[in-house]
Every structure is written in structure tokens, then in C-alpha cells.
N, C-alpha and C positions, 0 to 999 in steps of 0.2 A: 863598223861594217855599214856600207851604204845600202839604201833600198834598191832593189832590182825590179823594175816594172815589167810585167809580162803582157802579152797581147791576149789575156784571158780575163773573164770576169770571175768573181769570187765563187759563184755557183759551179761554173765549169771546172775550176781548179779543185774544188772540194770533191766533185764527182769523180774526177780523174784520180785523186788520192784514195778515195774509197774503193774504186775499182782495183787499184794496185793492192790494197790491203786484202780484199776478198780473193784476189788471184793467188796471193802468196801465203796466206795464213788459214789454218783450218778453223780456229776459234777466234771470234772477235766479240768483245764484251763492251757495252757502253752503259754508263750510269749517268743519269741526269737528275739534278736536284733543282727545284725552283723555290728554295727557301730564301732566307734573308740575303744571302749571297748566291747569285746564280752560278752553278758549277756544272761542268761536264767532264767526265772522266772516261778515258778509253783504255782498253788493254787488248793486246793481241798476243797470240801464242801459236806455235806450230804443233 
């Protein structure tokens, strides 16, 4: 699969995706760890 470049920067694309998540799901959970390996985990549910 080849890369598809968009006319957006990373921040705008992330904000757009977060907006879609908040519009479509009642519960959104994020877990962030700053241990030896940096880790971010997200879960969504209706």
C-alpha cells in the first residue's frame, strides 16, 4: 500500500479524527503511560 499525502498537517488531521469520535461515541477512554516504552491506548464504545 502506498502513502497517500493529504493537504493537512498532523494536528488538523488529529483534531478532525477526535471530533468524529466525540460525535459518534458516548464513551471514550484514553490511557497514557510514560514508562520505559511510551504507550498510548484508546478505546471507544457506544
